[in-house]
N, CA, C and O of each residue as an XYZ file, in Angstrom:
904
protein
N      50.498    134.202    105.758
C      51.912    134.221    105.780
C      52.412    135.461    105.076
O      53.596    135.517    104.741
N      51.687    136.330    104.862
C      52.084    137.592    104.328
C      51.750    138.626    105.330
O      50.825    138.448    106.123
N      52.447    139.667    105.322
C      52.186    140.691    106.409
C      50.840    141.249    106.174
O      50.577    141.861    105.139
N      49.984    141.048    107.118
C      48.581    141.537    107.035
C      48.652    142.891    107.738
O      47.830    143.753    107.425
N      49.516    143.120    108.606
C      49.564    144.379    109.227
C      50.819    144.567    109.957
O      51.368    143.625    110.530
N      51.315    145.824    109.953
C      52.624    146.110    110.440
C      52.806    145.815    111.904
O      53.930    145.789    112.404
N      51.706    145.591    112.598
C      51.824    145.289    114.062
C      52.302    143.920    114.292
O      52.760    143.635    115.398
N      52.236    142.971    113.277
C      52.613    141.669    113.377
C      54.127    141.595    113.358
O      54.759    142.218    112.505
N      54.701    140.884    114.236
C      56.208    140.871    114.339
C      56.815    140.539    113.032
O      57.849    141.187    112.876
N      56.593    139.909    112.228
C      57.233    139.664    110.969
C      56.638    138.582    110.291
O      55.503    138.811    109.873
N      57.080    137.517    110.080
C      56.318    136.572    109.379
C      56.590    135.164    109.699
O      57.544    134.916    110.437
N      55.960    134.338    109.291
C      56.257    133.021    109.509
C      55.949    132.163    108.379
O      55.511    132.760    107.395
N      56.053    131.101    108.300
C      55.556    130.354    107.369
C      54.380    129.610    107.923
O      53.846    128.538    107.639
N      54.131    130.665    108.926
C      53.173    129.794    109.087
C      53.441    129.294    107.766
O      52.540    129.146    106.941
N      54.467    129.067    107.570
C      55.028    128.653    106.337
C      54.004    128.912    105.352
O      52.956    128.267    105.318
N      54.229    129.648    104.720
C      53.267    129.870    103.774
C      53.100    128.675    103.057
O      53.953    128.238    102.284
N      51.988    128.119    103.300
C      51.779    126.908    102.564
C      51.329    127.281    101.239
O      50.474    128.151    101.080
N      51.863    126.667    100.301
C      51.438    127.053     99.021
C      50.751    125.893     98.423
O      51.198    125.212     97.499
N      49.625    125.726     99.029
C      48.681    124.683     98.475
C      49.338    123.408     98.037
O      50.297    122.927     98.641
N      48.824    122.900     97.022
C      49.333    121.661     96.498
C      50.861    121.950     96.198
O      51.694    121.045     96.250
N      51.167    123.176     95.902
C      52.567    123.436     95.764
C      53.336    123.085     96.885
O      54.379    122.437     96.798
N      52.800    123.536     98.045
C      53.606    123.220     99.274
C      53.524    121.763     99.518
O      54.468    121.167    100.036
N      52.425    121.163     99.163
C      52.370    119.682     99.351
C      53.456    119.028     98.516
O      54.081    118.067     98.965
N      53.690    119.522     97.325
C      54.747    118.979     96.467
C      56.106    119.116     97.220
O      56.969    118.238     97.191
N      56.217    120.250     97.869
C      57.502    120.528     98.654
C      57.714    119.446     99.617
O      58.778    118.838     99.733
N      56.594    119.222    100.342
C      56.760    118.248    101.399
C      57.040    116.812    100.850
O      57.933    116.112    101.327
N      56.289    116.434     99.895
C      56.402    115.144     99.336
C      57.860    114.898     98.673
O      58.452    113.819     98.679
N      58.290    116.021     98.141
C      59.622    115.867     97.490
C      60.631    115.729     98.604
O      61.563    114.931     98.508
N      60.467    116.452     99.597
C      61.444    116.317    100.777
C      61.468    114.978    101.257
O      62.533    114.475    101.613
N      60.311    114.307    101.303
C      60.120    113.003    101.782
C      60.962    112.055    101.019
O      61.499    111.101    101.582
N      61.105    112.313     99.627
C      61.761    111.334     98.840
C      63.247    111.656     98.755
O      64.044    110.853     98.272
N      63.615    112.880     99.247
C      65.038    113.322     99.031
C      65.876    112.831    100.220
O      65.426    112.258    101.212
N      67.176    113.142     99.976
C      68.202    112.858    101.002
C      68.181    111.311    101.315
O      67.655    110.495    100.559
N      68.788    110.994    102.473
C      68.895    109.632    102.836
C      67.760    109.056    103.623
O      67.650    107.847    103.824
N      66.861    110.020    104.093
C      65.808    109.623    104.981
C      64.519    109.771    104.365
O      64.332    110.602    103.477
N      63.570    108.959    104.820
C      62.211    109.125    104.327
C      61.536    110.217    105.037
O      61.499    110.175    106.266
N      60.988    111.208    104.386
C      60.313    112.196    105.029
C      59.265    112.902    104.230
O      59.410    112.960    103.009
N      58.257    113.426    104.783
C      57.295    114.284    104.064
C      57.618    115.652    104.464
O      58.262    115.705    105.512
N      57.312    116.922    103.842
C      57.641    118.088    104.450
C      56.405    118.802    104.928
O      56.502    119.884    105.507
N      53.824    124.870    106.165
C      53.303    126.751    106.334
C      52.856    127.042    106.249
O      52.859    128.254    106.461
N      48.007    124.022    109.440
C      48.835    124.711    110.492
C      47.914    125.266    111.318
O      47.024    125.504    110.501
N      47.752    125.413    111.732
C      47.601    126.324    112.754
C      46.899    125.839    113.932
O      45.955    125.090    113.682
N      47.074    126.025    114.848
C      46.340    125.631    116.018
C      46.089    127.007    116.466
O      47.022    127.665    116.927
N      44.907    127.496    116.368
C      44.642    128.852    116.641
C      45.402    129.290    117.933
O      46.357    130.065    117.899
N      44.956    128.791    118.955
C      45.661    129.216    120.232
C      46.224    127.932    120.829
O      45.490    127.028    121.228
N      47.528    127.885    120.875
C      48.203    126.632    121.452
C      47.692    126.303    122.778
O      47.464    127.202    123.587
N      47.496    125.062    123.057
C      47.020    124.511    124.395
C      48.110    123.654    124.898
O      48.896    123.140    124.102
N      48.208    123.461    126.207
C      49.244    122.617    126.823
C      49.012    121.146    126.720
O      49.778    120.355    127.270
N      47.896    120.732    125.977
C      47.513    119.349    125.959
C      48.639    118.443    125.578
O      48.867    117.417    126.218
N      49.394    118.836    124.469
C      50.350    117.915    123.947
C      51.559    117.869    124.874
O      52.390    116.988    124.652
N      51.746    118.667    125.833
C      52.953    118.578    126.691
C      52.797    117.545    127.781
O      53.590    117.504    128.723
N      51.818    116.739    127.667
C      51.551    115.732    128.837
C      52.655    114.636    128.882
O      52.880    113.886    127.932
N      53.274    114.608    129.976
C      54.188    113.569    130.315
C      55.181    113.070    129.282
O      55.195    111.882    128.962
N      56.021    113.966    128.750
C      57.079    113.466    127.828
C      58.007    112.561    128.554
O      58.318    112.765    129.727
N      58.468    111.518    127.822
C      59.354    110.591    128.467
C      60.803    111.102    128.541
O      61.489    110.766    129.505
N      61.260    111.817    127.674
C      62.722    112.195    127.697
C      62.772    113.528    127.026
O      61.871    113.950    126.301
N      63.927    114.199    127.322
C      64.293    115.445    126.678
C      65.510    115.241    125.880
O      66.546    114.857    126.424
N      65.439    115.487    124.569
C      66.608    115.342    123.774
C      66.800    116.558    122.937
O      66.057    116.753    121.975
N      67.757    117.389    123.248
C      68.038    118.656    122.427
C      68.450    118.257    121.068
O      69.160    117.264    120.906
N      68.016    119.021    120.027
C      68.351    118.626    118.659
C      69.725    119.275    118.323
O      70.134    120.264    118.930
N      70.407    118.670    117.331
C      71.663    119.173    116.939
C      71.544    120.530    116.329
O      70.461    120.884    115.864
N      72.599    121.322    116.300
C      72.607    122.635    115.844
C      72.261    122.696    114.384
O      71.116    123.036    114.089
N      73.101    122.412    113.461
C      72.762    122.502    112.074
C      72.999    121.165    111.358
O      72.679    121.047    110.176
N      73.517    120.218    112.005
C      73.795    118.962    111.349
C      72.516    118.177    111.097
O      71.573    118.307    111.877
N      72.441    117.367    110.042
C      71.255    116.633    109.782
C      71.358    115.364    110.572
O      72.453    114.853    110.806
N      70.223    114.851    110.986
C      70.163    113.553    111.742
C      69.039    112.761    111.096
O      67.923    113.244    110.907
N      69.383    111.529    110.768
C      68.410    110.650    110.173
C      67.382    110.294    111.146
O      67.650    110.144    112.338
N      66.103    110.143    110.617
C      65.069    109.689    111.567
C      65.336    108.325    112.092
O      65.702    107.429    111.331
N      65.163    108.132    113.377
C      65.358    106.777    113.859
C      63.992    106.051    113.870
O      63.035    106.616    113.341
N      63.854    104.931    114.395
C      62.581    104.274    114.405
C      61.610    105.095    115.201
O      62.001    105.821    116.116
N      60.330    104.986    114.857
C      59.389    105.829    115.608
C      59.515    105.586    117.139
O      59.572    104.442    117.590
N      59.557    106.662    117.903
C      59.688    106.526    119.405
C      58.390    105.909    119.963
O      57.266    106.138    119.514
N      58.693    105.077    121.022
C      57.573    104.455    121.640
C      56.807    105.334    122.574
O      55.641    105.114    122.903
N      57.536    106.349    122.987
C      56.848    107.400    123.878
C      57.115    108.742    123.384
O      58.003    108.949    122.557
N      56.363    109.676    123.873
C      56.473    111.115    123.475
C      57.913    111.597    123.880
O      58.470    111.186    124.898
N      58.460    112.472    123.035
C      59.782    113.013    123.291
C      59.695    114.518    123.146
O      59.043    115.042    122.244
N      60.405    115.232    124.106
C      60.486    116.663    123.958
C      61.777    116.972    123.300
O      62.839    116.479    123.680
N      61.660    117.875    122.214
C      62.840    118.153    121.391
C      63.036    119.637    121.484
O      62.066    120.358    121.255
N      64.201    120.168    121.798
C      64.482    121.618    121.789
C      65.485    121.819    120.705
O      66.520    121.153    120.691
N      65.202    122.762    119.747
C      66.020    123.005    118.607
C      66.968    124.159    118.932
O      66.523    125.283    119.165
N      68.222    123.894    118.949
C      69.211    124.904    119.178
C      69.241    125.954    118.086
O      69.433    127.138    118.362
N      69.052    125.526    116.850
C      69.184    126.472    115.647
C      67.879    127.250    115.484
O      67.903    128.437    115.162
N      66.744    126.590    115.702
C      65.519    127.309    115.450
C      64.836    127.920    116.647
O      63.883    128.690    116.519
N      65.345    127.561    117.830
C      64.861    128.080    119.161
C      63.474    127.802    119.412
O      62.749    128.706    119.828
N      63.018    126.620    119.199
C      61.634    126.241    119.552
C      61.736    124.822    120.178
O      62.662    124.043    119.948
N      60.699    124.578    120.982
C      60.486    123.319    121.658
C      59.236    122.663    121.093
O      58.225    123.332    120.878
N      59.300    121.317    120.844
C      58.169    120.603    120.304
C      58.131    119.232    120.965
O      59.166    118.649    121.289
N      56.927    118.739    121.155
C      56.757    117.424    121.723
C      56.328    116.436    120.561
O      55.247    116.530    119.979
N      57.294    115.475    120.284
C      57.007    114.555    119.176
C      56.225    113.363    119.713
O      56.698    112.656    120.602
N      54.970    113.130    119.148
C      54.117    112.018    119.627
C      54.700    110.695    119.456
O      55.530    110.492    118.571
N      54.300    109.757    120.278
C      54.778    108.324    120.120
C      54.451    107.864    118.647
O      53.392    108.136    118.082
N      55.439    107.163    118.109
C      55.228    106.598    116.733
C      55.465    107.577    115.595
O      55.342    107.249    114.415
N      55.811    108.798    116.002
C      56.189    109.790    114.876
C      57.709    109.974    114.839
O      58.394    109.681    115.819
N      58.254    110.477    113.664
C      59.614    110.575    113.419
C      59.993    112.060    113.225
O      59.239    112.844    112.649
N      61.179    112.408    113.725
C      61.765    113.749    113.532
C      62.965    113.621    112.597
O      63.861    112.819    112.860
N      62.999    114.378    111.538
C      64.209    114.486    110.618
C      64.640    115.928    110.593
O      63.829    116.816    110.333
N      65.927    116.178    110.866
C      66.449    117.534    110.827
C      67.386    117.577    109.560
O      68.375    116.853    109.439
N      67.000    118.435    108.696
C      67.806    118.438    107.378
C      68.896    119.528    107.613
O      68.726    120.533    108.303
N      70.037    119.194    106.950
C      71.255    120.127    107.123
C      71.012    121.372    106.317
O      70.130    121.500    105.468
N      71.899    122.280    106.681
C      71.877    123.576    105.945
C      71.273    124.682    106.783
O      70.813    124.451    107.901
N      71.278    125.871    106.241
C      70.815    127.073    106.956
C      69.958    127.923    105.907
O      70.406    128.246    104.807
N      68.773    128.225    106.330
C      67.916    129.089    105.543
C      68.454    130.502    105.790
O      68.413    131.016    106.908
N      68.944    131.094    104.748
C      69.586    132.382    104.904
C      68.868    133.513    104.215
O      68.910    134.642    104.702
N      68.206    133.259    103.096
C      67.508    134.292    102.341
C      66.123    133.833    101.921
O      65.874    132.640    101.744
N      65.242    134.780    101.767
C      63.830    134.428    101.381
C      63.905    133.788    100.017
O      63.144    132.859     99.742
N      64.801    134.250     99.140
C      64.946    133.673     97.834
C      65.176    132.196     97.807
O      64.899    131.569     96.785
N      65.669    131.589     98.875
C      65.815    130.105     98.926
C      64.612    129.422     99.076
O      64.573    128.221     98.810
N      63.546    130.066     99.497
C      62.229    129.405     99.560
C      61.633    129.192     98.195
O      61.686    130.101     97.366
N      61.063    128.027     97.919
C      60.488    127.788     96.668
C      59.560    126.610     96.705
O      59.630    125.751     97.584
N      58.698    126.593     95.735
C      57.696    125.509     95.661
C      58.297    124.275     95.003
O      58.873    124.352     93.918
N      58.154    123.140     95.674
C      58.707    121.876     95.230
C      60.157    121.669     95.386
O      60.769    120.810     94.751
N      60.729    122.506     96.284
C      62.057    122.351     96.647
C      62.311    122.224     98.104
O      61.507    122.732     98.885
N      63.383    121.575     98.551
C      63.645    121.442     99.985
C      64.405    122.616    100.400
O      65.482    122.873     99.863
N      63.880    123.389    101.380
C      64.557    124.593    101.873
C      65.559    124.126    102.859
O      65.242    123.295    103.710
N      66.797    124.639    102.783
C      67.829    124.279    103.789
C      67.452    124.465    105.293
O      66.901    125.499    105.670
N      67.743    123.503    106.094
C      67.480    123.680    107.485
C      66.121    123.270    107.985
O      65.769    123.569    109.126
N      65.338    122.585    107.155
C      63.977    122.289    107.644
C      63.966    121.145    108.641
O      64.768    120.215    108.565
N      63.057    121.240    109.556
C      62.763    120.101    110.423
C      61.434    119.522    110.000
O      60.473    120.272    109.827
N      61.339    118.184    109.821
C      60.097    117.501    109.433
C      59.695    116.534    110.419
O      60.538    115.694    110.735
N      58.516    116.495    110.986
C      57.999    115.447    111.873
C      56.849    114.851    111.132
O      55.921    115.557    110.737
N      56.899    113.485    110.925
C      55.899    112.804    110.197
C      55.415    111.536    110.981
O      56.111    110.935    111.800
N      54.170    111.217    110.638
C      53.656    109.978    111.185
C      54.217    108.821    110.470
O      54.743    108.964    109.367
N      54.120    107.616    111.088
C      54.705    106.438    110.513
C      54.033    106.140    109.159
O      54.670    105.573    108.271
N      52.798    106.505    109.001
C      52.074    106.156    107.856
C      52.463    107.238    106.678
O      52.174    107.033    105.499
N      53.092    108.311    107.095
C      53.465    109.376    106.134
C      52.176    110.101    105.646
O      52.251    110.878    104.693
N      51.022    109.868    106.267
C      49.836    110.518    105.829
C      49.678    111.925    106.339
O      48.865    112.698    105.831
N      50.505    112.273    107.407
C      50.411    113.611    107.987
C      51.849    113.985    108.478
O      52.613    113.157    108.974
N      52.144    115.285    108.298
C      53.367    115.768    108.716
C      53.440    117.300    108.961
O      52.590    118.047    108.477
N      54.432    117.740    109.692
C      54.643    119.082    110.051
C      56.071    119.473    109.488
O      57.041    118.741    109.683
N      56.150    120.566    108.839
C      57.437    121.186    108.346
C      57.713    122.471    109.037
O      56.832    123.329    109.097
N      58.915    122.657    109.574
C      59.205    123.904    110.279
C      60.568    124.432    109.853
O      61.455    123.653    109.503
N      60.733    125.702    109.880
C      62.038    126.290    109.411
C      61.985    127.754    109.909
O      60.932    128.321    110.201
N      63.213    128.316    109.981
C      63.403    129.771    110.379
C      64.659    130.228    109.784
O      65.545    129.458    109.413
N      64.713    131.563    109.700
C      65.913    132.242    109.231
C      66.103    133.565    110.046
O      65.131    134.173    110.495
N      67.343    133.971    110.211
C      67.552    135.248    110.925
C      67.188    136.381    109.977
O      67.616    136.421    108.823
N      66.372    137.314    110.510
C      65.935    138.491    109.688
C      67.211    139.469    109.572
O      67.836    139.852    110.561
N      67.512    139.815    108.295
C      68.654    140.697    108.087
C      68.531    141.962    108.903
O      67.423    142.416    109.186
N      69.659    142.539    109.286
C      69.577    143.732    110.074
C      68.953    144.897    109.351
O      68.480    145.821    110.014
N      68.921    144.914    108.015
C      68.380    145.931    107.242
C      66.890    145.841    106.932
O      66.318    146.673    106.228
N      66.271    144.756    107.511
C      64.820    144.546    107.402
C      64.174    144.565    108.701
O      64.745    144.113    109.693
N      62.918    145.107    108.745
C      62.085    144.990    109.918
C      61.357    143.642    109.819
O      61.311    142.979    108.783
N      60.806    143.304    110.953
C      60.032    142.006    110.899
C      58.887    142.124    109.995
O      58.588    141.163    109.286
N      58.167    143.298    109.953
C      57.092    143.475    109.167
C      57.478    143.395    107.574
O      56.744    142.869    106.737
N      58.634    143.948    107.315
C      59.160    143.872    105.873
C      59.445    142.518    105.517
O      59.156    142.131    104.385
N      60.022    141.686    106.416
C      60.374    140.285    106.104
C      59.038    139.496    105.827
O      58.979    138.686    104.901
N      58.007    139.745    106.624
C      56.749    139.060    106.554
C      56.116    139.458    105.215
O      55.555    138.603    104.529
N      56.186    140.587    104.876
C      55.641    141.067    103.589
C      56.269    140.448    102.361
O      55.593    140.030    101.421
N      57.583    140.405    102.405
C      58.325    139.766    101.316
C      58.143    138.309    101.244
O      58.042    137.755    100.150
N      58.096    137.662    102.344
C      57.873    136.260    102.407
C      56.464    135.798    101.855
O      56.282    134.856    101.084
N      55.525    136.614    102.380
C      54.116    136.261    101.943
C      53.891    136.643    100.511
O      52.967    136.108     99.900
N      54.655    137.517     99.933
C      54.538    137.821     98.513
C      54.983    136.613     97.665
O      54.384    136.279     96.642
N      56.051    135.988     98.141
C      56.598    134.762     97.469
C      55.525    133.677     97.536
O      55.206    133.036     96.534
N      54.994    133.492     98.695
C      53.943    132.431     98.887
C      52.721    132.680     98.055
O      52.222    131.774     97.387
N      52.225    133.917     98.087
C      50.996    134.276     97.371
C      51.177    134.024     95.871
O      50.251    133.535     95.223
N      52.339    134.343     95.308
C      52.562    134.242     93.921
C      52.632    132.852     93.383
O      52.502    132.582     92.189
N      52.863    131.909     94.421
C      53.008    130.506     94.015
C      51.691    129.727     94.225
O      51.634    128.554     93.856
N      50.628    130.331     94.805
C      49.347    129.558     94.992
C      48.745    129.177     93.638
O      48.601    130.043     92.776
N      48.398    127.937     93.432
C      47.868    127.518     92.222
C      46.358    127.924     92.106
O      45.615    127.893     93.088
N      45.960    128.291     90.914
C      44.616    128.824     90.683
C      43.459    127.927     91.102
O      42.368    128.360     91.475
N      43.803    126.580     91.003
C      42.815    125.577     91.305
C      42.749    125.162     92.765
O      41.969    124.292     93.153
N      43.551    125.781     93.524
C      43.627    125.549     94.961
C      44.117    126.792     95.788
O      45.171    126.803     96.424
N      43.213    127.858     95.704
C      43.572    129.091     96.372
C      43.438    129.042     97.847
O      42.896    128.072     98.377
N      43.874    129.978     98.499
C      43.795    130.177    100.011
C      43.753    131.560    100.234
O      44.306    132.349     99.467
N      43.092    131.930    101.298
C      42.998    133.284    101.785
C      43.696    133.480    103.095
O      43.272    132.927    104.110
N      44.754    134.252    103.102
C      45.512    134.434    104.386
C      44.679    135.273    105.328
O      43.982    136.205    104.927
N      44.780    134.897    106.635
C      43.991    135.679    107.662
C      44.884    135.828    108.859
O      45.827    135.060    109.051
N      44.579    136.832    109.674
C      45.340    137.054    110.851
C      45.007    136.040    111.919
O      43.820    135.785    112.120
N      45.920    135.459    112.600
C      45.609    134.521    113.697
C      46.819    134.506    114.657
O      47.629    135.433    114.677
N      46.904    133.502    115.389
C      48.077    133.353    116.364
C      48.559    131.928    116.283
O      47.848    130.977    115.958
N      49.835    131.868    116.608
C      50.540    130.520    116.555
C      51.653    130.556    117.614
O      52.441    131.499    117.685
N      51.686    129.536    118.401
C      52.702    129.526    119.494
C      52.727    130.802    120.312
O      53.800    131.256    120.711
N      51.592    131.378    120.565
C      51.466    132.567    121.316
C      51.840    133.901    120.636
O      51.925    134.952    121.271
N      52.060    133.800    119.301
C      52.453    135.015    118.589
C      51.519    135.305    117.508
O      50.927    134.370    116.968
N      51.315    136.601    117.113
C      50.504    136.964    115.972
C      51.136    136.253    114.771
O      52.359    136.176    114.660
N      50.257    135.713    113.839
C      50.709    134.979    112.744
C      49.753    135.179    111.530
O      48.604    135.574    111.725
N      50.202    134.920    110.319
C      49.357    134.913    109.123
C      49.126    133.437    108.897
O      50.065    132.644    108.843
N      47.889    133.089    108.768
C      47.449    131.689    108.559
C      46.790    131.537    107.221
O      45.900    132.301    106.848
N      47.266    130.486    106.470
C      46.684    130.262    105.213
C      46.238    128.722    105.208
O      47.021    127.787    105.376
N      44.924    128.609    105.000
C      44.378    127.169    104.874
C      43.917    126.821    103.489
O      43.296    127.626    102.795
N      44.222    125.637    103.107
C      43.803    125.106    101.787
C      43.253    123.666    101.911
O      43.706    122.891    102.754
N      42.286    123.332    101.071
C      41.836    121.964    100.927
C      41.920    121.578     99.502
O      41.163    122.112     98.692
N      42.786    120.688     99.135
C      42.961    120.396     97.680
C      43.134    118.931     97.528
O      44.002    118.291     98.120
N      42.204    118.396     96.645
C      42.341    116.973     96.272
C      42.333    116.012     97.488
O      43.060    115.019     97.464
N      41.582    116.259     98.489
C      41.459    115.368     99.678
C      42.544    115.651    100.650
O      42.679    114.894    101.611
N      43.353    116.702    100.486
C      44.439    117.038    101.402
C      44.167    118.412    102.020
O      43.765    119.363    101.350
N      44.400    118.461    103.292
C      44.295    119.680    104.029
C      45.621    120.293    104.353
O      46.430    119.621    104.993
N      45.919    121.520    103.966
C      47.216    122.103    104.153
C      47.066    123.461    104.833
O      46.269    124.293    104.400
N      47.837    123.681    105.902
C      47.779    124.839    106.678
C      49.128    125.411    106.818
O      50.040    124.680    107.204
N      49.347    126.683    106.535
C      50.580    127.306    106.674
C      50.517    128.496    107.559
O      49.543    129.248    107.532
N      51.576    128.691    108.375
C      51.523    129.822    109.251
C      52.933    130.503    109.193
O      53.973    129.843    109.203
N      52.897    131.787    109.134
C      54.195    132.483    109.025
C      54.170    133.636    110.080
O      53.141    134.274    110.300
N      55.254    133.852    110.668
C      55.410    134.814    111.724
C      56.837    135.144    112.023
O      57.754    134.538    111.468
N      57.036    136.102    112.896
C      58.369    136.366    113.335
C      58.405    136.397    114.881
O      57.429    136.737    115.550
N      59.635    136.007    115.424
C      59.842    135.993    116.857
C      61.336    136.132    117.129
O      62.162    135.413    116.565
N      61.657    137.077    118.010
C      63.006    137.325    118.481
C      63.998    137.378    117.382
O      65.029    136.708    117.434
N      63.707    138.172    116.372
C      64.635    138.420    115.262
C      64.700    137.353    114.220
O      65.604    137.376    113.384
N      63.760    136.389    114.226
C      63.776    135.314    113.208
C      62.372    135.255    112.538
O      61.342    135.533    113.152
N      62.409    134.865    111.211
C      61.177    134.651    110.515
C      60.984    133.170    110.418
O      61.908    132.401    110.151
N      59.682    132.778    110.658
C      59.390    131.449    110.762
C      58.208    130.954    109.735
O      57.338    131.733    109.344
N      58.263    129.719    109.381
C      57.062    129.167    108.771
C      56.767    127.767    109.318
O      57.710    127.020    109.581
N      55.562    127.399    109.491
C      55.193    126.095    109.932
C      54.118    125.653    109.081
O      53.157    126.400    108.900
N      54.181    124.433    108.499
C      53.217    123.959    107.538
C      52.760    122.470    107.955
O      53.588    121.601    108.229
N      51.528    122.278    107.977
C      50.970    120.960    108.231
C      50.257    120.373    107.004
O      49.590    121.124    106.292
N      50.359    119.163    106.746
C      49.697    118.483    105.615
C      49.057    117.272    106.201
O      49.700    116.575    106.986
N      47.837    116.977    105.874
C      47.098    115.870    106.508
C      45.890    115.505    105.616
O      45.464    116.354    104.833
N      45.350    114.350    105.693
C      44.140    114.032    104.928
C      43.008    114.899    105.308
O      42.832    115.168    106.496
N      42.220    115.361    104.382
C      41.149    116.252    104.674
C      40.045    115.631    105.524
O      39.256    116.329    106.160
N      40.013    114.349    105.518
C      38.977    113.678    106.390
C      39.357    113.562    107.785
O      38.666    112.919    108.575
N      40.505    114.202    108.150
C      40.900    114.199    109.646
C      41.477    112.916    110.029
O      41.445    112.602    111.219
N      42.024    112.100    109.131
C      42.563    110.802    109.437
C      43.922    110.901    110.294
O      44.382    109.911    110.864
N      44.469    112.046    110.338
C      45.730    112.206    111.114
C      45.469    112.011    112.605
O      46.407    111.755    113.360
N      44.165    112.132    113.062
C      43.877    111.995    114.434
C      44.328    113.078    115.386
O      44.782    114.141    114.963
N      44.207    112.819    116.624
C      44.597    113.940    117.551
C      46.120    114.180    117.618
O      46.537    115.242    118.081
N      46.904    113.295    117.203
C      48.385    113.467    117.312
C      48.908    114.715    116.639
O      49.758    115.425    117.175
N      48.387    114.965    115.464
C      48.787    116.144    114.671
C      48.406    117.411    115.401
O      49.213    118.335    115.497
N      47.191    117.472    115.918
C      46.792    118.642    116.609
C      47.673    118.787    117.869
O      48.184    119.879    118.118
N      47.852    117.801    118.611
C      48.687    117.856    119.796
C      50.131    118.307    119.490
O      50.741    119.077    120.231
N      50.617    117.808    118.412
C      51.953    118.171    117.943
C      52.100    119.633    117.750
O      53.055    120.248    118.225
N      51.122    120.216    117.028
C      51.106    121.686    116.674
C      50.926    122.468    117.936
O      51.613    123.470    118.135
N      50.046    122.063    118.785
C      49.760    122.768    120.053
C      51.004    122.749    121.012
O      51.149    123.617    121.873
N      51.880    121.739    120.831
C      52.992    121.691    121.737
C      54.122    122.636    121.428
O      55.060    122.710    122.222
N      54.103    123.365    120.331
C      55.243    124.162    119.909
C      55.308    125.386    120.740
O      54.311    126.089    120.900
N      56.486    125.666    121.287
C      56.668    126.905    122.050
C      58.095    127.482    121.754
O      58.967    126.716    121.342
N      58.341    128.734    121.942
C      59.647    129.314    121.688
C      60.517    129.323    122.943
O      60.034    129.466    124.066
N      61.787    129.167    122.711
C      62.764    129.047    123.826
C      63.175    130.454    124.257
O      63.596    130.616    125.402
N      63.085    131.415    123.465
C      63.565    132.776    123.755
C      62.346    133.654    124.206
O      62.514    134.838    124.501
């Protein structure tokens, strides 16, 4: 999630997962607001597996927060108007859209809820995906945004749970991927840029793979609308 090379469109989070730090962010988000939620990955090359037979298409609200309803009995396709991506929420998983708008890199921090996050979690809360994006300022290039964002993430990595960022792909775009395994938890962050926006995507799951195929299918289902 840091710029590994100027050819990469900008950055993402692949949400720079900041290890346990990022895990704290997610868990804190889970406990915050009025909804129960957990809160930058990768599915190296997205596959269409998760897009199988969605039951309904429900566009997400623009910037308003919506409380998670009961877990859906069938898969649902959700299109985010504010973040410009499409994702297939597996049966039994919840989507929570937090209010606010992520406007500056400085708003990102460890252990805090970043405005505008979308969180999709399993009913057991053992696995979840956190997604967010911001408009890249006119005075910054995508590569500059990615470099700045990744610097923030790298500075927050705890010494007892380091991670090495590598070049990869996410949702069909070049991305910086950071993987960590800390205290029985697997954390993956991906940062990238697309169509003038900087993104981070972060997954948290038991290191033993208890999240099952749903988390992998969820990540693989993400595509951009633009």
